[in-house]
All heavy atoms as a GROMACS GRO file, in nm:
protein
  482
    1MET      N    1  13.248  12.641  -0.052
    1MET     CA    2  13.254  12.743   0.051
    1MET      C    3  13.134  12.728   0.143
    1MET      O    4  13.025  12.694   0.102
    1MET     CB    5  13.258  12.878  -0.017
    1MET     CG    6  13.279  12.992   0.076
    1MET     SD    7  13.375  13.119  -0.007
    1MET     CE    8  13.466  13.175   0.130
    2SER      N    9  13.154  12.758   0.269
    2SER     CA   10  13.050  12.744   0.370
    2SER      C   11  12.952  12.860   0.361
    2SER      O   12  12.990  12.974   0.332
    2SER     CB   13  13.115  12.742   0.508
    2SER     OG   14  13.015  12.738   0.606
    3SER      N   15  12.825  12.831   0.392
    3SER     CA   16  12.723  12.935   0.389
    3SER      C   17  12.715  13.010   0.522
    3SER      O   18  12.640  13.105   0.534
    3SER     CB   19  12.588  12.875   0.354
    3SER     OG   20  12.550  12.783   0.454
    4ILE      N   21  12.792  12.968   0.619
    4ILE     CA   22  12.793  13.033   0.750
    4ILE      C   23  12.895  13.147   0.748
    4ILE      O   24  13.009  13.130   0.704
    4ILE     CB   25  12.828  12.933   0.862
    4ILE    CG1   26  12.725  12.822   0.869
    4ILE    CG2   27  12.839  13.003   0.996
    4ILE    CD1   28  12.757  12.714   0.970
    5HIS      N   29  12.853  13.261   0.796
    5HIS     CA   30  12.940  13.378   0.804
    5HIS      C   31  13.059  13.344   0.894
    5HIS      O   32  13.043  13.277   0.997
    5HIS     CB   33  12.860  13.497   0.858
    5HIS     CG   34  12.934  13.625   0.849
    5HIS    ND1   35  13.022  13.668   0.945
    5HIS    CD2   36  12.933  13.723   0.754
    5HIS    CE1   37  13.072  13.784   0.912
    5HIS    NE2   38  13.019  13.820   0.795
    6PRO      N   39  13.178  13.388   0.860
    6PRO     CA   40  13.297  13.356   0.941
    6PRO      C   41  13.284  13.396   1.088
    6PRO      O   42  13.332  13.325   1.176
    6PRO     CB   43  13.409  13.434   0.873
    6PRO     CG   44  13.363  13.453   0.732
    6PRO     CD   45  13.214  13.462   0.738
    7ALA      N   46  13.220  13.506   1.117
    7ALA     CA   47  13.203  13.548   1.256
    7ALA      C   48  13.114  13.449   1.332
    7ALA      O   49  13.141  13.414   1.447
    7ALA     CB   50  13.144  13.688   1.263
    8VAL      N   51  13.007  13.404   1.267
    8VAL     CA   52  12.917  13.307   1.329
    8VAL      C   53  12.989  13.174   1.347
    8VAL      O   54  12.978  13.109   1.451
    8VAL     CB   55  12.789  13.290   1.244
    8VAL    CG1   56  12.702  13.179   1.300
    8VAL    CG2   57  12.711  13.422   1.238
    9ALA      N   58  13.064  13.134   1.246
    9ALA     CA   59  13.140  13.010   1.255
    9ALA      C   60  13.240  13.016   1.370
    9ALA      O   61  13.259  12.918   1.443
    9ALA     CB   62  13.212  12.983   1.123
   10SER      N   63  13.300  13.132   1.391
   10SER     CA   64  13.395  13.149   1.500
   10SER      C   65  13.326  13.133   1.635
   10SER      O   66  13.379  13.067   1.726
   10SER     CB   67  13.460  13.286   1.490
   10SER     OG   68  13.546  13.308   1.598
   11VAL      N   69  13.208  13.191   1.650
   11VAL     CA   70  13.133  13.180   1.776
   11VAL      C   71  13.092  13.034   1.798
   11VAL      O   72  13.103  12.983   1.910
   11VAL     CB   73  13.009  13.272   1.773
   11VAL    CG1   74  12.917  13.242   1.890
   11VAL    CG2   75  13.052  13.419   1.775
   12LEU      N   76  13.045  12.969   1.695
   12LEU     CA   77  13.005  12.828   1.707
   12LEU      C   78  13.123  12.740   1.747
   12LEU      O   79  13.110  12.650   1.830
   12LEU     CB   80  12.941  12.778   1.576
   12LEU     CG   81  12.805  12.839   1.542
   12LEU    CD1   82  12.759  12.791   1.404
   12LEU    CD2   83  12.702  12.806   1.648
   13ASN      N   84  13.238  12.766   1.687
   13ASN     CA   85  13.359  12.690   1.723
   13ASN      C   86  13.398  12.715   1.868
   13ASN      O   87  13.438  12.621   1.939
   13ASN     CB   88  13.474  12.726   1.629
   13ASN     CG   89  13.457  12.666   1.491
   13ASN    OD1   90  13.388  12.565   1.474
   13ASN    ND2   91  13.518  12.728   1.392
   14ALA      N   92  13.388  12.838   1.912
   14ALA     CA   93  13.423  12.869   2.050
   14ALA      C   94  13.328  12.799   2.148
   14ALA      O   95  13.371  12.746   2.250
   14ALA     CB   96  13.419  13.021   2.073
   15ARG      N   97  13.199  12.797   2.115
   15ARG     CA   98  13.102  12.727   2.201
   15ARG      C   99  13.130  12.578   2.203
   15ARG      O  100  13.119  12.512   2.308
   15ARG     CB  101  12.960  12.754   2.152
   15ARG     CG  102  12.915  12.896   2.179
   15ARG     CD  103  12.775  12.922   2.130
   15ARG     NE  104  12.680  12.849   2.214
   15ARG     CZ  105  12.552  12.838   2.186
   15ARG    NH1  106  12.502  12.893   2.077
   15ARG    NH2  107  12.472  12.771   2.267
   16ASN      N  108  13.163  12.522   2.088
   16ASN     CA  109  13.195  12.380   2.079
   16ASN      C  110  13.319  12.348   2.163
   16ASN      O  111  13.321  12.249   2.237
   16ASN     CB  112  13.217  12.339   1.934
   16ASN     CG  113  13.237  12.190   1.917
   16ASN    OD1  114  13.172  12.112   1.985
   16ASN    ND2  115  13.326  12.152   1.828
   17ASP      N  116  13.419  12.433   2.155
   17ASP     CA  117  13.541  12.413   2.235
   17ASP      C  118  13.510  12.420   2.384
   17ASP      O  119  13.561  12.340   2.463
   17ASP     CB  120  13.646  12.517   2.199
   17ASP     CG  121  13.705  12.498   2.060
   17ASP    OD1  122  13.685  12.389   2.000
   17ASP    OD2  123  13.768  12.594   2.009
   18ALA      N  124  13.424  12.515   2.423
   18ALA     CA  125  13.388  12.529   2.565
   18ALA      C  126  13.313  12.405   2.613
   18ALA      O  127  13.338  12.356   2.724
   18ALA     CB  128  13.303  12.654   2.584
   19THR      N  129  13.224  12.354   2.531
   19THR     CA  130  13.149  12.234   2.567
   19THR      C  131  13.242  12.114   2.582
   19THR      O  132  13.231  12.037   2.678
   19THR     CB  133  13.040  12.203   2.462
   19THR    OG1  134  12.953  12.316   2.454
   19THR    CG2  135  12.961  12.079   2.499
   20GLN      N  136  13.334  12.099   2.490
   20GLN     CA  137  13.430  11.990   2.498
   20GLN      C  138  13.515  12.000   2.624
   20GLN      O  139  13.543  11.900   2.689
   20GLN     CB  140  13.519  11.986   2.373
   20GLN     CG  141  13.448  11.939   2.249
   20GLN     CD  142  13.540  11.939   2.127
   20GLN    OE1  143  13.652  11.987   2.130
   20GLN    NE2  144  13.488  11.886   2.017
   21GLN      N  145  13.553  12.121   2.659
   21GLN     CA  146  13.633  12.141   2.780
   21GLN      C  147  13.552  12.104   2.904
   21GLN      O  148  13.605  12.042   2.997
   21GLN     CB  149  13.682  12.285   2.789
   21GLN     CG  150  13.777  12.309   2.903
   21GLN     CD  151  13.829  12.451   2.906
   21GLN    OE1  152  13.767  12.543   2.853
   21GLN    NE2  153  13.944  12.470   2.968
   22GLN      N  154  13.424  12.140   2.907
   22GLN     CA  155  13.339  12.104   3.021
   22GLN      C  156  13.326  11.954   3.034
   22GLN      O  157  13.329  11.900   3.145
   22GLN     CB  158  13.201  12.168   3.006
   22GLN     CG  159  13.201  12.318   3.027
   22GLN     CD  160  13.065  12.379   2.999
   22GLN    OE1  161  12.980  12.321   2.934
   22GLN    NE2  162  13.044  12.500   3.050
   23VAL      N  163  13.311  11.884   2.922
   23VAL     CA  164  13.300  11.738   2.924
   23VAL      C  165  13.430  11.678   2.976
   23VAL      O  166  13.428  11.586   3.060
   23VAL     CB  167  13.264  11.683   2.785
   23VAL    CG1  168  13.278  11.533   2.780
   23VAL    CG2  169  13.122  11.726   2.746
   24GLN      N  170  13.542  11.726   2.928
   24GLN     CA  171  13.671  11.676   2.973
   24GLN      C  172  13.689  11.696   3.123
   24GLN      O  173  13.738  11.607   3.193
   24GLN     CB  174  13.784  11.743   2.896
   24GLN     CG  175  13.792  11.702   2.750
   24GLN     CD  176  13.892  11.784   2.671
   24GLN    OE1  177  13.944  11.886   2.718
   24GLN    NE2  178  13.918  11.743   2.549
   25MET      N  179  13.650  11.812   3.173
   25MET     CA  180  13.663  11.839   3.317
   25MET      C  181  13.572  11.746   3.397
   25MET      O  182  13.611  11.698   3.504
   25MET     CB  183  13.630  11.985   3.348
   25MET     CG  184  13.733  12.083   3.294
   25MET     SD  185  13.899  12.055   3.359
   25MET     CE  186  13.874  12.103   3.528
   26ALA      N  187  13.453  11.718   3.347
   26ALA     CA  188  13.362  11.628   3.417
   26ALA      C  189  13.420  11.486   3.422
   26ALA      O  190  13.410  11.418   3.525
   26ALA     CB  191  13.226  11.627   3.348
   27VAL      N  192  13.482  11.443   3.314
   27VAL     CA  193  13.543  11.310   3.310
   27VAL      C  194  13.660  11.304   3.408
   27VAL      O  195  13.676  11.206   3.482
   27VAL     CB  196  13.588  11.274   3.166
   27VAL    CG1  197  13.674  11.150   3.165
   27VAL    CG2  198  13.466  11.256   3.076
   28ILE      N  199  13.741  11.408   3.411
   28ILE     CA  200  13.854  11.412   3.503
   28ILE      C  201  13.804  11.411   3.648
   28ILE      O  202  13.858  11.339   3.733
   28ILE     CB  203  13.942  11.536   3.476
   28ILE    CG1  204  14.016  11.519   3.343
   28ILE    CG2  205  14.040  11.561   3.590
   28ILE    CD1  206  14.085  11.644   3.294
   29ALA      N  207  13.700  11.488   3.677
   29ALA     CA  208  13.645  11.492   3.813
   29ALA      C  209  13.593  11.355   3.854
   29ALA      O  210  13.614  11.312   3.968
   29ALA     CB  211  13.534  11.597   3.821
   30LYS      N  212  13.527  11.286   3.762
   30LYS     CA  213  13.475  11.153   3.793
   30LYS      C  214  13.591  11.057   3.821
   30LYS      O  215  13.584  10.975   3.914
   30LYS     CB  216  13.390  11.102   3.677
   30LYS     CG  217  13.318  10.973   3.705
   30LYS     CD  218  13.217  10.993   3.815
   30LYS     CE  219  13.133  10.868   3.831
   30LYS     NZ  220  13.043  10.879   3.945
   31GLY      N  221  13.697  11.066   3.743
   31GLY     CA  222  13.815  10.983   3.766
   31GLY      C  223  13.877  11.008   3.903
   31GLY      O  224  13.918  10.914   3.972
   32LEU      N  225  13.882  11.134   3.944
   32LEU     CA  226  13.936  11.167   4.076
   32LEU      C  227  13.846  11.112   4.187
   32LEU      O  228  13.896  11.064   4.290
   32LEU     CB  229  13.952  11.318   4.091
   32LEU     CG  230  14.065  11.381   4.009
   32LEU    CD1  231  14.060  11.533   4.022
   32LEU    CD2  232  14.200  11.328   4.053
   33ASP      N  233  13.715  11.117   4.166
   33ASP     CA  234  13.622  11.060   4.264
   33ASP      C  235  13.645  10.910   4.280
   33ASP      O  236  13.646  10.858   4.392
   33ASP     CB  237  13.477  11.085   4.223
   33ASP     CG  238  13.435  11.230   4.236
   33ASP    OD1  239  13.505  11.308   4.304
   33ASP    OD2  240  13.330  11.266   4.178
   34VAL      N  241  13.666  10.843   4.169
   34VAL     CA  242  13.689  10.698   4.174
   34VAL      C  243  13.820  10.669   4.247
   34VAL      O  244  13.826  10.577   4.329
   34VAL     CB  245  13.691  10.638   4.031
   34VAL    CG1  246  13.743  10.495   4.032
   34VAL    CG2  247  13.552  10.644   3.970
   35GLN      N  248  13.924  10.747   4.220
   35GLN     CA  249  14.052  10.727   4.289
   35GLN      C  250  14.036  10.750   4.439
   35GLN      O  251  14.095  10.677   4.520
   35GLN     CB  252  14.159  10.820   4.232
   35GLN     CG  253  14.209  10.778   4.096
   35GLN     CD  254  14.318  10.869   4.044
   35GLN    OE1  255  14.337  10.980   4.092
   35GLN    NE2  256  14.391  10.822   3.945
   36GLU      N  257  13.958  10.851   4.477
   36GLU     CA  258  13.938  10.879   4.619
   36GLU      C  259  13.864  10.763   4.687
   36GLU      O  260  13.900  10.720   4.796
   36GLU     CB  261  13.860  11.008   4.637
   36GLU     CG  262  13.841  11.047   4.781
   36GLU     CD  263  13.768  11.180   4.798
   36GLU    OE1  264  13.724  11.237   4.698
   36GLU    OE2  265  13.757  11.223   4.913
   37GLN      N  266  13.761  10.711   4.620
   37GLN     CA  267  13.686  10.598   4.675
   37GLN      C  268  13.775  10.475   4.688
   37GLN      O  269  13.767  10.401   4.788
   37GLN     CB  270  13.565  10.566   4.588
   37GLN     CG  271  13.457  10.673   4.594
   37GLN     CD  272  13.347  10.651   4.491
   37GLN    OE1  273  13.355  10.560   4.408
   37GLN    NE2  274  13.244  10.733   4.496
   38THR      N  275  13.861  10.452   4.590
   38THR     CA  276  13.952  10.340   4.595
   38THR      C  277  14.050  10.355   4.712
   38THR      O  278  14.076  10.260   4.785
   38THR     CB  279  14.031  10.327   4.462
   38THR    OG1  280  13.937  10.310   4.356
   38THR    CG2  281  14.127  10.210   4.464
   39GLY      N  282  14.101  10.475   4.730
   39GLY     CA  283  14.192  10.501   4.841
   39GLY      C  284  14.124  10.480   4.975
   39GLY      O  285  14.183  10.423   5.068
   40ASP      N  286  13.999  10.524   4.986
   40ASP     CA  287  13.924  10.504   5.110
   40ASP      C  288  13.905  10.355   5.138
   40ASP      O  289  13.917  10.310   5.253
   40ASP     CB  290  13.788  10.573   5.103
   40ASP     CG  291  13.799  10.725   5.106
   40ASP    OD1  292  13.907  10.778   5.141
   40ASP    OD2  293  13.698  10.791   5.072
   41ALA      N  294  13.875  10.278   5.034
   41ALA     CA  295  13.856  10.133   5.051
   41ALA      C  296  13.987  10.066   5.093
   41ALA      O  297  13.987   9.978   5.180
   41ALA     CB  298  13.804  10.072   4.922
   42ILE      N  299  14.097  10.108   5.035
   42ILE     CA  300  14.227  10.052   5.072
   42ILE      C  301  14.260  10.084   5.217
   42ILE      O  302  14.306   9.998   5.293
   42ILE     CB  303  14.338  10.103   4.977
   42ILE    CG1  304  14.321  10.042   4.838
   42ILE    CG2  305  14.477  10.073   5.033
   42ILE    CD1  306  14.409  10.102   4.732
   43ASN      N  307  14.233  10.209   5.258
   43ASN     CA  308  14.258  10.246   5.398
   43ASN      C  309  14.173  10.164   5.493
   43ASN      O  310  14.220  10.123   5.600
   43ASN     CB  311  14.232  10.396   5.417
   43ASN     CG  312  14.342  10.481   5.358
   43ASN    OD1  313  14.454  10.436   5.340
   43ASN    ND2  314  14.309  10.605   5.325
   44ALA      N  315  14.047  10.139   5.457
   44ALA     CA  316  13.959  10.058   5.542
   44ALA      C  317  14.013   9.915   5.552
   44ALA      O  318  14.012   9.855   5.661
   44ALA     CB  319  13.818  10.057   5.486
   45MET      N  320  14.060   9.859   5.442
   45MET     CA  321  14.116   9.724   5.444
   45MET      C  322  14.242   9.719   5.530
   45MET      O  323  14.262   9.622   5.606
   45MET     CB  324  14.147   9.676   5.302
   45MET     CG  325  14.023   9.644   5.222
   45MET     SD  326  14.049   9.602   5.048
   45MET     CE  327  14.198   9.511   5.046
   46LEU      N  328  14.326   9.821   5.521
   46LEU     CA  329  14.447   9.824   5.603
   46LEU      C  330  14.412   9.835   5.752
   46LEU      O  331  14.476   9.771   5.836
   46LEU     CB  332  14.537   9.941   5.561
   46LEU     CG  333  14.607   9.926   5.426
   46LEU    CD1  334  14.676  10.056   5.387
   46LEU    CD2  335  14.705   9.811   5.428
   47GLU      N  336  14.311   9.911   5.783
   47GLU     CA  337  14.269   9.923   5.923
   47GLU      C  338  14.217   9.789   5.974
   47GLU      O  339  14.247   9.749   6.087
   47GLU     CB  340  14.161  10.031   5.937
   47GLU     CG  341  14.115  10.054   6.079
   47GLU     CD  342  14.226  10.101   6.172
   47GLU    OE1  343  14.317  10.176   6.127
   47GLU    OE2  344  14.222  10.063   6.290
   48GLN      N  345  14.141   9.718   5.892
   48GLN     CA  346  14.092   9.586   5.931
   48GLN      C  347  14.208   9.489   5.951
   48GLN      O  348  14.209   9.409   6.046
   48GLN     CB  349  13.994   9.532   5.827
   48GLN     CG  350  13.862   9.604   5.826
   48GLN     CD  351  13.770   9.554   5.715
   48GLN    OE1  352  13.810   9.475   5.630
   48GLN    NE2  353  13.647   9.603   5.713
   49ALA      N  354  14.306   9.494   5.863
   49ALA     CA  355  14.422   9.406   5.876
   49ALA      C  356  14.498   9.437   6.005
   49ALA      O  357  14.546   9.346   6.074
   49ALA     CB  358  14.514   9.422   5.755
   50LYS      N  359  14.507   9.565   6.038
   50LYS     CA  360  14.574   9.606   6.162
   50LYS      C  361  14.499   9.549   6.283
   50LYS      O  362  14.562   9.499   6.378
   50LYS     CB  363  14.580   9.758   6.169
   50LYS     CG  364  14.641   9.813   6.295
   50LYS     CD  365  14.637   9.965   6.293
   50LYS     CE  366  14.673  10.021   6.428
   50LYS     NZ  367  14.655  10.167   6.432
   51GLN      N  368  14.366   9.556   6.280
   51GLN     CA  369  14.286   9.503   6.390
   51GLN      C  370  14.304   9.352   6.403
   51GLN      O  371  14.315   9.300   6.514
   51GLN     CB  372  14.138   9.539   6.370
   51GLN     CG  373  14.109   9.686   6.385
   51GLN     CD  374  13.965   9.720   6.349
   51GLN    OE1  375  13.887   9.633   6.311
   51GLN    NE2  376  13.930   9.848   6.358
   52VAL      N  377  14.308   9.282   6.291
   52VAL     CA  378  14.327   9.138   6.294
   52VAL      C  379  14.464   9.104   6.353
   52VAL      O  380  14.477   9.014   6.437
   52VAL     CB  381  14.310   9.076   6.153
   52VAL    CG1  382  14.360   8.933   6.150
   52VAL    CG2  383  14.165   9.084   6.110
   53GLN      N  384  14.566   9.176   6.311
   53GLN     CA  385  14.701   9.151   6.364
   53GLN      C  386  14.705   9.175   6.515
   53GLN      O  387  14.767   9.099   6.588
   53GLN     CB  388  14.803   9.242   6.293
   53GLN     CG  389  14.830   9.203   6.150
   53GLN     CD  390  14.896   9.067   6.139
   53GLN    OE1  391  14.973   9.026   6.224
   53GLN    NE2  392  14.865   8.996   6.032
   54THR      N  393  14.638   9.280   6.560
   54THR     CA  394  14.634   9.310   6.703
   54THR      C  395  14.563   9.198   6.779
   54THR      O  396  14.609   9.154   6.886
   54THR     CB  397  14.562   9.444   6.728
   54THR    OG1  398  14.631   9.546   6.656
   54THR    CG2  399  14.558   9.479   6.875
   55GLN      N  400  14.452   9.149   6.724
   55GLN     CA  401  14.377   9.041   6.788
   55GLN      C  402  14.460   8.913   6.792
   55GLN      O  403  14.464   8.843   6.894
   55GLN     CB  404  14.246   9.017   6.716
   55GLN     CG  405  14.146   9.130   6.734
   55GLN     CD  406  14.021   9.111   6.650
   55GLN    OE1  407  14.002   9.008   6.587
   55GLN    NE2  408  13.935   9.211   6.648
   56ILE      N  409  14.526   8.880   6.684
   56ILE     CA  410  14.608   8.759   6.679
   56ILE      C  411  14.723   8.770   6.780
   56ILE      O  412  14.754   8.674   6.850
   56ILE     CB  413  14.660   8.733   6.536
   56ILE    CG1  414  14.544   8.693   6.445
   56ILE    CG2  415  14.770   8.627   6.536
   56ILE    CD1  416  14.582   8.683   6.298
   57ALA      N  417  14.783   8.887   6.787
   57ALA     CA  418  14.894   8.906   6.881
   57ALA      C  419  14.848   8.892   7.025
   57ALA      O  420  14.925   8.848   7.110
   57ALA     CB  421  14.956   9.044   6.860
   58SER      N  422  14.721   8.924   7.052
   58SER     CA  423  14.671   8.909   7.189
   58SER      C  424  14.612   8.771   7.214
   58SER      O  425  14.563   8.745   7.323
   58SER     CB  426  14.568   9.019   7.219
   58SER     OG  427  14.453   9.000   7.140
   59GLY      N  428  14.617   8.685   7.116
   59GLY     CA  429  14.577   8.546   7.136
   59GLY      C  430  14.434   8.513   7.103
   59GLY      O  431  14.386   8.406   7.138
   60HIS      N  432  14.362   8.603   7.039
   60HIS     CA  433  14.225   8.571   6.997
   60HIS      C  434  14.193   8.640   6.864
   60HIS      O  435  14.266   8.727   6.820
   60HIS     CB  436  14.125   8.615   7.103
   60HIS     CG  437  14.108   8.764   7.112
   60HIS    ND1  438  14.196   8.845   7.177
   60HIS    CD2  439  14.010   8.845   7.063
   60HIS    CE1  440  14.155   8.971   7.167
   60HIS    NE2  441  14.043   8.973   7.097
   61LEU      N  442  14.084   8.598   6.802
   61LEU     CA  443  14.041   8.657   6.676
   61LEU      C  444  13.889   8.664   6.677
   61LEU      O  445  13.821   8.563   6.686
   61LEU     CB  446  14.090   8.573   6.557
   61LEU     CG  447  14.053   8.623   6.418
   61LEU    CD1  448  14.113   8.763   6.394
   61LEU    CD2  449  14.101   8.526   6.312
   62ASP      N  450  13.836   8.786   6.669
   62ASP     CA  451  13.692   8.805   6.662
   62ASP      C  452  13.648   8.785   6.517
   62ASP      O  453  13.704   8.845   6.425
   62ASP     CB  454  13.654   8.946   6.706
   62ASP     CG  455  13.679   8.968   6.854
   62ASP    OD1  456  13.678   8.870   6.931
   62ASP    OD2  457  13.700   9.085   6.894
   63VAL      N  458  13.546   8.701   6.500
   63VAL     CA  459  13.495   8.673   6.365
   63VAL      C  460  13.349   8.716   6.358
   63VAL      O  461  13.269   8.680   6.443
   63VAL     CB  462  13.506   8.523   6.331
   63VAL    CG1  463  13.454   8.494   6.192
   63VAL    CG2  464  13.652   8.478   6.343
   64ARG      N  465  13.315   8.793   6.256
   64ARG     CA  466  13.177   8.835   6.234
   64ARG      C  467  13.117   8.753   6.122
   64ARG      O  468  13.180   8.731   6.019
   64ARG     CB  469  13.170   8.982   6.195
   64ARG     CG  470  13.212   9.074   6.304
   64ARG     CD  471  13.198   9.218   6.259
   64ARG     NE  472  13.306   9.296   6.318
   64ARG     CZ  473  13.347   9.413   6.274
   64ARG    NH1  474  13.288   9.467   6.172
   64ARG    NH2  475  13.444   9.474   6.335
   65VAL      N  476  12.993   8.712   6.143
   65VAL     CA  477  12.923   8.634   6.041
   65VAL      C  478  12.807   8.711   5.990
   65VAL      O  479  12.741   8.784   6.051
   65VAL     CB  480  12.877   8.497   6.096
   65VAL    CG1  481  12.803   8.419   5.990
   65VAL    CG2  482  12.997   8.421   6.149
   0.00000   0.00000   0.00000
């Protein structure tokens, strides 16, 4: 049998559950941030591809070094 009073054990369990939930939310938020950054990078690449297509269609291509 545990030496911790059931009421105290209940409070400790509730605090542990709250901490786990906070960690899970932080992980989810970080995952969403990564997805947003990936989407921004994809949009930037698509914009660059659009610019290249426009330049090729007009008969020239600007190259940056």
